[in-house]
Biopython code that builds the backbone (N, CA, C, O; Angstrom):
import numpy as np
from Bio.PDB.StructureBuilder import StructureBuilder

atoms = [
    (1, "VAL", "N", (-6.712, 16.114, 4.643)),
    (1, "VAL", "CA", (-6.443, 17.679, 5.245)),
    (1, "VAL", "C", (-5.873, 16.645, 6.379)),
    (1, "VAL", "O", (-6.480, 15.767, 6.992)),
    (2, "ARG", "N", (-3.835, 17.240, 6.485)),
    (2, "ARG", "CA", (-3.489, 16.626, 7.960)),
    (2, "ARG", "C", (-2.664, 18.013, 7.958)),
    (2, "ARG", "O", (-1.959, 18.656, 7.180)),
    (3, "TYR", "N", (-3.213, 18.113, 9.422)),
    (3, "TYR", "CA", (-2.801, 19.318, 10.276)),
    (3, "TYR", "C", (-1.505, 18.801, 11.683)),
    (3, "TYR", "O", (-1.576, 17.851, 12.463)),
    (4, "VAL", "N", (-0.659, 19.634, 11.575)),
    (4, "VAL", "CA", (0.288, 19.443, 12.708)),
    (4, "VAL", "C", (0.660, 20.513, 13.344)),
    (4, "VAL", "O", (0.786, 21.531, 12.663)),
    (5, "GLY", "N", (0.878, 20.572, 14.498)),
    (5, "GLY", "CA", (0.783, 22.112, 15.353)),
    (5, "GLY", "C", (2.284, 21.957, 15.047)),
    (5, "GLY", "O", (2.897, 21.331, 14.183)),
    (6, "ASN", "N", (2.667, 22.783, 16.106)),
    (6, "ASN", "CA", (4.340, 23.710, 15.640)),
    (6, "ASN", "C", (5.165, 22.410, 17.112)),
    (6, "ASN", "O", (4.625, 21.895, 18.091)),
    (7, "GLN", "N", (6.250, 22.341, 16.714)),
    (7, "GLN", "CA", (6.758, 21.150, 17.493)),
    (7, "GLN", "C", (8.034, 21.948, 18.157)),
    (7, "GLN", "O", (8.680, 22.725, 17.455)),
    (8, "PHE", "N", (8.382, 21.722, 19.571)),
    (8, "PHE", "CA", (9.557, 22.212, 20.180)),
    (8, "PHE", "C", (11.006, 21.240, 19.929)),
    (8, "PHE", "O", (11.110, 20.015, 19.886)),
    (9, "TYR", "N", (11.930, 22.189, 19.803)),
    (9, "TYR", "CA", (13.115, 20.973, 19.589)),
    (9, "TYR", "C", (14.035, 21.907, 20.760)),
    (9, "TYR", "O", (14.822, 22.619, 20.135)),
    (10, "ASP", "N", (14.112, 22.027, 21.647)),
    (10, "ASP", "CA", (14.602, 22.616, 22.890)),
    (10, "ASP", "C", (14.029, 22.289, 24.170)),
    (10, "ASP", "O", (12.864, 21.988, 24.427)),
    (11, "ALA", "N", (14.975, 22.387, 24.895)),
    (11, "ALA", "CA", (15.123, 21.239, 26.123)),
    (11, "ALA", "C", (13.731, 22.784, 27.526)),
    (11, "ALA", "O", (13.291, 22.467, 28.631)),
    (12, "ALA", "N", (13.512, 24.102, 26.864)),
    (12, "ALA", "CA", (12.689, 24.629, 27.072)),
    (12, "ALA", "C", (11.612, 25.152, 26.712)),
    (12, "ALA", "O", (11.061, 26.011, 27.402)),
    (13, "ASN", "N", (11.223, 24.808, 25.798)),
    (13, "ASN", "CA", (10.071, 24.430, 24.387)),
    (13, "ASN", "C", (10.591, 26.704, 24.423)),
    (13, "ASN", "O", (10.093, 27.534, 25.183)),
    (14, "THR", "N", (11.227, 26.854, 23.772)),
    (14, "THR", "CA", (11.201, 27.952, 23.159)),
    (14, "THR", "C", (11.334, 28.144, 22.025)),
    (14, "THR", "O", (11.032, 29.190, 21.450)),
    (15, "ARG", "N", (11.905, 26.963, 21.425)),
    (15, "ARG", "CA", (12.283, 27.560, 19.915)),
    (15, "ARG", "C", (11.660, 26.189, 19.439)),
    (15, "ARG", "O", (11.845, 25.093, 19.969)),
    (16, "ALA", "N", (10.624, 26.564, 17.962)),
    (16, "ALA", "CA", (9.827, 25.587, 17.001)),
    (16, "ALA", "C", (10.118, 25.687, 15.430)),
    (16, "ALA", "O", (10.494, 26.497, 14.583)),
    (17, "ILE", "N", (9.742, 24.461, 15.560)),
    (17, "ILE", "CA", (9.567, 24.532, 14.480)),
    (17, "ILE", "C", (8.043, 25.013, 13.546)),
    (17, "ILE", "O", (7.406, 24.001, 13.839)),
    (18, "PRO", "N", (7.091, 25.803, 12.688)),
    (18, "PRO", "CA", (6.390, 26.062, 12.535)),
    (18, "PRO", "C", (5.330, 24.992, 12.408)),
    (18, "PRO", "O", (5.789, 23.852, 12.337)),
    (19, "SER", "N", (4.134, 25.094, 12.369)),
    (19, "SER", "CA", (3.237, 24.283, 11.917)),
    (19, "SER", "C", (2.920, 24.211, 10.774)),
    (19, "SER", "O", (3.330, 25.173, 10.124)),
    (20, "TYR", "N", (2.110, 23.166, 9.963)),
    (20, "TYR", "CA", (2.083, 22.776, 8.943)),
    (20, "TYR", "C", (0.342, 22.380, 8.258)),
    (20, "TYR", "O", (-0.296, 22.117, 9.278)),
    (21, "THR", "N", (-0.103, 22.314, 7.694)),
    (21, "THR", "CA", (-1.205, 21.607, 6.736)),
    (21, "THR", "C", (-0.901, 21.090, 5.351)),
    (21, "THR", "O", (-0.551, 21.936, 4.529)),
    (22, "VAL", "N", (-0.929, 20.647, 5.215)),
    (22, "VAL", "CA", (-1.019, 18.901, 4.026)),
    (22, "VAL", "C", (-2.303, 18.586, 3.448)),
    (22, "VAL", "O", (-3.146, 18.106, 4.205)),
    (23, "VAL", "N", (-2.577, 18.764, 2.307)),
    (23, "VAL", "CA", (-3.819, 18.234, 1.598)),
    (23, "VAL", "C", (-3.508, 16.895, 1.022)),
    (23, "VAL", "O", (-2.383, 16.492, 1.318)),
    (24, "ASP", "N", (-4.355, 15.962, 0.136)),
    (24, "ASP", "CA", (-4.013, 15.272, -0.016)),
    (24, "ASP", "C", (-5.208, 15.072, -0.753)),
    (24, "ASP", "O", (-6.086, 15.152, 0.107)),
    (25, "LEU", "N", (-5.810, 14.834, -1.963)),
    (25, "LEU", "CA", (-6.513, 14.411, -2.723)),
    (25, "LEU", "C", (-6.684, 13.062, -3.372)),
    (25, "LEU", "O", (-5.696, 12.729, -4.026)),
    (26, "GLY", "N", (-7.842, 12.058, -3.362)),
    (26, "GLY", "CA", (-7.963, 11.429, -4.499)),
    (26, "GLY", "C", (-9.425, 10.862, -4.574)),
    (26, "GLY", "O", (-10.422, 10.666, -3.879)),
    (27, "VAL", "N", (-8.949, 10.723, -5.816)),
    (27, "VAL", "CA", (-10.820, 10.646, -6.446)),
    (27, "VAL", "C", (-10.563, 8.683, -7.748)),
    (27, "VAL", "O", (-9.588, 8.015, -8.090)),
    (28, "ARG", "N", (-11.399, 8.633, -7.878)),
    (28, "ARG", "CA", (-11.932, 7.031, -8.434)),
    (28, "ARG", "C", (-13.149, 7.153, -9.248)),
    (28, "ARG", "O", (-14.194, 7.628, -8.803)),
    (29, "TYR", "N", (-12.995, 6.704, -10.486)),
    (29, "TYR", "CA", (-13.841, 6.280, -11.589)),
    (29, "TYR", "C", (-14.023, 4.760, -11.361)),
    (29, "TYR", "O", (-13.170, 3.873, -11.391)),
    (30, "GLY", "N", (-15.124, 4.699, -11.167)),
    (30, "GLY", "CA", (-15.760, 2.935, -12.160)),
    (30, "GLY", "C", (-16.312, 2.803, -13.580)),
    (30, "GLY", "O", (-17.261, 3.580, -13.681)),
    (31, "PHE", "N", (-16.102, 2.131, -14.719)),
    (31, "PHE", "CA", (-17.064, 1.726, -15.473)),
    (31, "PHE", "C", (-16.484, 0.741, -16.154)),
    (31, "PHE", "O", (-15.272, 0.537, -16.096)),
    (32, "GLU", "N", (-17.292, 0.051, -16.854)),
    (32, "GLU", "CA", (-17.131, -0.931, -17.695)),
    (32, "GLU", "C", (-17.025, -0.324, -19.075)),
    (32, "GLU", "O", (-17.525, 0.737, -19.449)),
    (33, "VAL", "N", (-16.003, -1.506, -20.038)),
    (33, "VAL", "CA", (-15.731, -1.467, -21.097)),
    (33, "VAL", "C", (-15.738, -2.873, -21.510)),
    (33, "VAL", "O", (-14.805, -3.649, -21.302)),
    (34, "GLY", "N", (-16.749, -3.143, -22.058)),
    (34, "GLY", "CA", (-16.487, -5.014, -23.067)),
    (34, "GLY", "C", (-17.012, -5.819, -22.403)),
    (34, "GLY", "O", (-16.770, -7.011, -22.594)),
    (35, "GLY", "N", (-17.913, -5.391, -21.394)),
    (35, "GLY", "CA", (-17.746, -6.684, -20.620)),
    (35, "GLY", "C", (-16.914, -6.135, -19.372)),
    (35, "GLY", "O", (-17.304, -6.341, -18.222)),
    (36, "THR", "N", (-16.111, -5.646, -19.570)),
    (36, "THR", "CA", (-15.027, -5.896, -18.179)),
    (36, "THR", "C", (-14.806, -4.624, -17.408)),
    (36, "THR", "O", (-14.751, -3.491, -17.888)),
    (37, "ASP", "N", (-14.662, -5.046, -15.869)),
    (37, "ASP", "CA", (-14.845, -3.623, -15.160)),
    (37, "ASP", "C", (-13.429, -2.976, -14.789)),
    (37, "ASP", "O", (-12.463, -3.720, -14.619)),
    (38, "LEU", "N", (-13.344, -1.977, -14.699)),
    (38, "LEU", "CA", (-11.926, -0.927, -14.873)),
    (38, "LEU", "C", (-12.428, 0.216, -13.755)),
    (38, "LEU", "O", (-13.282, 1.084, -13.933)),
    (39, "LEU", "N", (-11.839, 0.020, -12.852)),
    (39, "LEU", "CA", (-11.578, 1.194, -11.640)),
    (39, "LEU", "C", (-10.055, 2.090, -11.824)),
    (39, "LEU", "O", (-8.980, 1.788, -11.305)),
    (40, "ALA", "N", (-10.376, 3.417, -12.838)),
    (40, "ALA", "CA", (-9.461, 4.464, -12.729)),
    (40, "ALA", "C", (-9.581, 5.294, -11.448)),
    (40, "ALA", "O", (-10.539, 5.651, -10.762)),
    (41, "ARG", "N", (-7.769, 5.531, -11.353)),
    (41, "ARG", "CA", (-7.468, 6.324, -9.345)),
    (41, "ARG", "C", (-6.707, 7.355, -10.066)),
    (41, "ARG", "O", (-6.103, 7.393, -11.138)),
    (42, "LEU", "N", (-6.929, 8.120, -9.175)),
    (42, "LEU", "CA", (-5.541, 9.441, -9.132)),
    (42, "LEU", "C", (-5.939, 10.183, -7.908)),
    (42, "LEU", "O", (-7.000, 10.585, -7.429)),
    (43, "ASN", "N", (-4.152, 10.224, -7.450)),
    (43, "ASN", "CA", (-4.723, 10.572, -6.096)),
    (43, "ASN", "C", (-3.404, 11.919, -6.355)),
    (43, "ASN", "O", (-2.592, 11.968, -7.279)),
    (44, "VAL", "N", (-3.533, 12.694, -5.442)),
    (44, "VAL", "CA", (-2.239, 13.530, -5.431)),
    (44, "VAL", "C", (-1.966, 14.265, -4.104)),
    (44, "VAL", "O", (-2.576, 15.268, -3.734)),
    (45, "ASN", "N", (-0.748, 13.504, -3.277)),
    (45, "ASN", "CA", (-0.372, 13.809, -2.486)),
    (45, "ASN", "C", (0.118, 15.487, -2.249)),
    (45, "ASN", "O", (0.403, 16.007, -3.328)),
    (46, "ASN", "N", (0.250, 16.309, -1.197)),
    (46, "ASN", "CA", (0.721, 17.336, -0.965)),
    (46, "ASN", "C", (0.228, 18.466, -2.271)),
    (46, "ASN", "O", (1.071, 19.148, -2.854)),
    (47, "LEU", "N", (-1.420, 18.536, -2.641)),
    (47, "LEU", "CA", (-1.554, 18.937, -3.333)),
    (47, "LEU", "C", (-1.320, 20.554, -4.094)),
    (47, "LEU", "O", (-1.454, 20.938, -5.256)),
    (48, "PHE", "N", (-0.846, 21.356, -2.617)),
    (48, "PHE", "CA", (-0.190, 22.814, -2.756)),
    (48, "PHE", "C", (1.081, 22.331, -2.922)),
    (48, "PHE", "O", (1.413, 23.503, -2.743)),
    (49, "ASN", "N", (1.902, 21.876, -3.054)),
    (49, "ASN", "CA", (3.347, 21.647, -2.457)),
    (49, "ASN", "C", (3.667, 22.242, -1.806)),
    (49, "ASN", "O", (4.481, 23.096, -2.158)),
    (50, "LYS", "N", (3.240, 22.173, -0.474)),
    (50, "LYS", "CA", (3.809, 23.043, 0.821)),
    (50, "LYS", "C", (5.148, 22.749, 1.090)),
    (50, "LYS", "O", (5.576, 21.606, 0.932)),
    (51, "ASP", "N", (5.788, 23.584, 1.444)),
    (51, "ASP", "CA", (7.682, 22.883, 1.746)),
    (51, "ASP", "C", (7.004, 22.578, 3.841)),
    (51, "ASP", "O", (6.063, 22.992, 4.518)),
    (52, "TYR", "N", (7.922, 21.863, 4.009)),
    (52, "TYR", "CA", (7.631, 21.603, 5.534)),
    (52, "TYR", "C", (8.169, 20.512, 6.335)),
    (52, "TYR", "O", (7.953, 19.375, 5.916)),
    (53, "TYR", "N", (8.964, 20.684, 7.630)),
    (53, "TYR", "CA", (9.518, 19.629, 7.967)),
    (53, "TYR", "C", (8.560, 18.938, 8.784)),
    (53, "TYR", "O", (7.670, 19.524, 9.399)),
    (54, "GLN", "N", (8.771, 17.456, 8.795)),
    (54, "GLN", "CA", (8.276, 16.361, 9.316)),
    (54, "GLN", "C", (8.344, 16.275, 10.800)),
    (54, "GLN", "O", (7.404, 16.331, 11.592)),
    (55, "SER", "N", (9.766, 16.112, 11.075)),
    (55, "SER", "CA", (9.556, 16.459, 12.481)),
    (55, "SER", "C", (11.007, 17.444, 12.848)),
    (55, "SER", "O", (11.864, 17.829, 12.053)),
    (56, "ALA", "N", (10.901, 17.724, 14.618)),
    (56, "ALA", "CA", (11.735, 18.513, 14.722)),
    (56, "ALA", "C", (13.044, 18.769, 15.160)),
    (56, "ALA", "O", (13.516, 19.749, 15.736)),
    (57, "ARG", "N", (13.871, 17.033, 14.544)),
    (57, "ARG", "CA", (15.036, 16.530, 13.941)),
    (57, "ARG", "C", (15.088, 17.033, 12.848)),
    (57, "ARG", "O", (14.318, 16.887, 11.899)),
    (58, "PHE", "N", (16.406, 17.917, 12.979)),
    (58, "PHE", "CA", (16.353, 18.640, 11.523)),
    (58, "PHE", "C", (17.598, 17.678, 10.729)),
    (58, "PHE", "O", (18.141, 17.847, 9.637)),
    (59, "THR", "N", (17.773, 16.688, 11.699)),
    (59, "THR", "CA", (18.874, 15.740, 10.495)),
    (59, "THR", "C", (17.574, 14.829, 9.502)),
    (59, "THR", "O", (17.965, 13.763, 9.025)),
    (60, "THR", "N", (16.080, 15.241, 9.205)),
    (60, "THR", "CA", (15.359, 14.128, 8.477)),
    (60, "THR", "C", (14.721, 15.170, 7.792)),
    (60, "THR", "O", (13.933, 16.008, 8.231)),
    (61, "PRO", "N", (15.209, 14.996, 6.538)),
    (61, "PRO", "CA", (14.434, 15.414, 5.298)),
    (61, "PRO", "C", (12.941, 16.283, 4.939)),
    (61, "PRO", "O", (11.860, 15.786, 5.257)),
    (62, "THR", "N", (13.001, 17.172, 4.479)),
    (62, "THR", "CA", (11.726, 17.974, 4.238)),
    (62, "THR", "C", (10.908, 16.890, 4.057)),
    (62, "THR", "O", (11.157, 15.694, 3.905)),
    (63, "GLY", "N", (9.768, 17.592, 4.106)),
    (63, "GLY", "CA", (8.569, 16.423, 3.261)),
    (63, "GLY", "C", (8.088, 16.761, 1.929)),
    (63, "GLY", "O", (7.812, 17.859, 1.447)),
    (64, "ALA", "N", (8.037, 15.399, 1.354)),
    (64, "ALA", "CA", (7.461, 15.033, 0.093)),
    (64, "ALA", "C", (7.454, 16.446, -0.151)),
    (64, "ALA", "O", (7.666, 17.220, 0.783)),
    (65, "PRO", "N", (7.131, 17.049, -1.839)),
    (65, "PRO", "CA", (6.931, 17.468, -2.962)),
    (65, "PRO", "C", (5.710, 16.971, -3.620)),
    (65, "PRO", "O", (5.786, 15.768, -3.868)),
    (66, "ARG", "N", (4.962, 17.352, -3.863)),
    (66, "ARG", "CA", (3.690, 17.578, -4.729)),
    (66, "ARG", "C", (3.784, 15.811, -5.348)),
    (66, "ARG", "O", (4.991, 15.610, -5.476)),
    (67, "ASN", "N", (3.334, 15.054, -5.590)),
    (67, "ASN", "CA", (3.179, 13.979, -6.202)),
    (67, "ASN", "C", (2.004, 14.085, -6.472)),
    (67, "ASN", "O", (1.182, 14.561, -5.690)),
    (68, "VAL", "N", (1.544, 13.348, -8.463)),
    (68, "VAL", "CA", (0.616, 12.205, -8.572)),
    (68, "VAL", "C", (0.811, 10.830, -9.205)),
    (68, "VAL", "O", (1.820, 10.501, -9.830)),
    (69, "ARG", "N", (-0.417, 9.942, -8.948)),
    (69, "ARG", "CA", (-0.097, 9.111, -9.341)),
    (69, "ARG", "C", (-1.358, 8.377, -9.354)),
    (69, "ARG", "O", (-2.217, 8.260, -8.480)),
    (70, "ALA", "N", (-1.261, 7.788, -10.839)),
    (70, "ALA", "CA", (-2.416, 7.330, -11.956)),
    (70, "ALA", "C", (-2.722, 5.741, -11.608)),
    (70, "ALA", "O", (-1.797, 5.049, -11.184)),
    (71, "THR", "N", (-4.064, 5.172, -11.801)),
    (71, "THR", "CA", (-3.598, 3.733, -11.845)),
    (71, "THR", "C", (-5.103, 3.650, -12.488)),
    (71, "THR", "O", (-5.952, 4.537, -12.570)),
    (72, "LEU", "N", (-5.155, 2.025, -13.000)),
    (72, "LEU", "CA", (-5.903, 1.346, -13.836)),
    (72, "LEU", "C", (-6.248, 0.441, -13.692)),
    (72, "LEU", "O", (-5.965, -0.447, -14.496)),
    (73, "THR", "N", (-6.819, 0.264, -12.897)),
    (73, "THR", "CA", (-7.396, -1.565, -12.358)),
    (73, "THR", "C", (-8.403, -2.331, -13.378)),
    (73, "THR", "O", (-9.450, -1.737, -13.640)),
    (74, "VAL", "N", (-8.169, -3.639, -13.994)),
    (74, "VAL", "CA", (-9.017, -4.551, -14.806)),
    (74, "VAL", "C", (-9.772, -5.245, -13.416)),
    (74, "VAL", "O", (-9.272, -5.407, -12.303)),
    (75, "GLU", "N", (-10.691, -5.477, -13.730)),
    (75, "GLU", "CA", (-11.306, -6.937, -13.012)),
    (75, "GLU", "C", (-10.964, -8.330, -13.991)),
    (75, "GLU", "O", (-10.882, -8.609, -15.188)),
    (76, "PHE", "N", (-10.871, -8.775, -13.107)),
    (76, "PHE", "CA", (-11.028, -10.557, -14.358)),
    (76, "PHE", "C", (-11.107, -11.854, -14.107)),
    (76, "PHE", "O", (-11.188, -12.659, -15.035)),
]
sb = StructureBuilder()
sb.init_structure("model")
sb.init_model(0)
sb.init_chain("A")
sb.init_seg("    ")
for serial, (resi, resn, name, xyz) in enumerate(atoms, 1):
    if name == "N":
        sb.init_residue(resn, " ", resi, " ")
    sb.init_atom(name, np.array(xyz, "f"), 0.0, 1.0, " ", f" {name:<3s}", serial, name[0])
structure = sb.get_structure()
């Protein structure tokens, strides 16, 4: 879980972009098949697909949308 407080973008500190919280989740499971060790991983970034600005500079893109990555690692 990542929380970022509001960020001011004017010299008088009167205008701000709102705070945001982003939740990332990762799980892994190790197992064996035919004497070979395997490790499966599943990662979800921005689990709740929160829209947010990463910076008070509006020329930067908004934060990444939800994305999912699955991997399988083989030990040999």
